[in-house]
N, C-alpha and C positions, 0 to 999 in steps of 0.2 A: 680257206675253205669256209663253207657256210657255218659250220660248227664254231669256228673261231670268231666269226662275226657276231654270232649270237652271244657267245661268252663275253666279248668285249662290250656289247650293248647292255648286258645284264650287270656287268662289273662285280665288284666286291667278292663275295663268297664264290661266285661262279668262276672268277679268274683263279682263285685259290684251287678250286677243284680241277680246272684245266692244267694248272701247274703240277699238281700231283699226278694227274693222268699222263702228262708228258714224260714223266719219269717211270712209267710202268709199261714197257714194251711187252710184258707178259700178259697184259690186260686189254690193251686196245691196239688196233692195226697201226702199222708204221706211218701211214699217211697222216693219221691224227697226232702221232708222236712228233712228227716233223712240224706240223702246223701249230700245235699247242706249245711247242718248244719256245716260240717267241715270247710266250707269257712269262718265261723265267727271268728275262732281263730287258724286255722291250714293251712295257705296258704304256699305251698312249695316255697322256694326261687328260684330266677333266678340263672342260672349258672354264676359264677364270671367272666368268660371270656366275656360273653354277657354284663354284667354290665360294665366291663372295657371298652369295645368297645363303649357302649352308652355314657360313660363319655368322652372318647376321641372325639367322633363325636360331642358332644355338646360343650365341652369347647375349642376344637381347632378352631371351627368355630368363637368363640367370642374372643379368646385370642391369636390365632396364634401359639399355641403349637402343636407339631407333635407327641409326644410320651407320653404314660401314665406316665412314670417316670418324665416327665417335669411338671406333675401336682401333683403327689403324690410321696413322698419318701418312704412312708410306707403305705401298704394297706392290711387289713386282708380279705382273701377270704371268710371266714365263716361269714355270716351276723349276726348282733346282732338281727335283726328281719326282717320279711317280711310281706307284706300286699297286698291288692288288687292292689294298684297303686303305691307302693313304697317299697323300701328296704334300710336298714341302715347297713353300714359297718364302722368299725373303720378305720381311715386313718389319715395321716399327710401330709399336703400340702408341696410341695417342695419349697425351698427358692426362686428359680427363677420364681415361679408362680406369685409372688407378683410384679415382675418387669414390 
């Protein structure tokens, strides 16, 4: 439904709200319960380029590193899992990250 598309576009807290609403048949119509139910266990992952940029923006601020390769020597683009407020990737920290 259009409501689900909006929630998936907004991500984060909005996915959490959709998850809660999907468990409240006393509060919203069945069509939304069915649609939002996919948010319980089927949240699409973020694009790996966006994830890499978030990591760089966050870690360079605190560690003074400029490039993604300064942080990770290996990073798998396909996530192990994704959820409403997080996503997990396999990665190996670069040796110079510890300096």
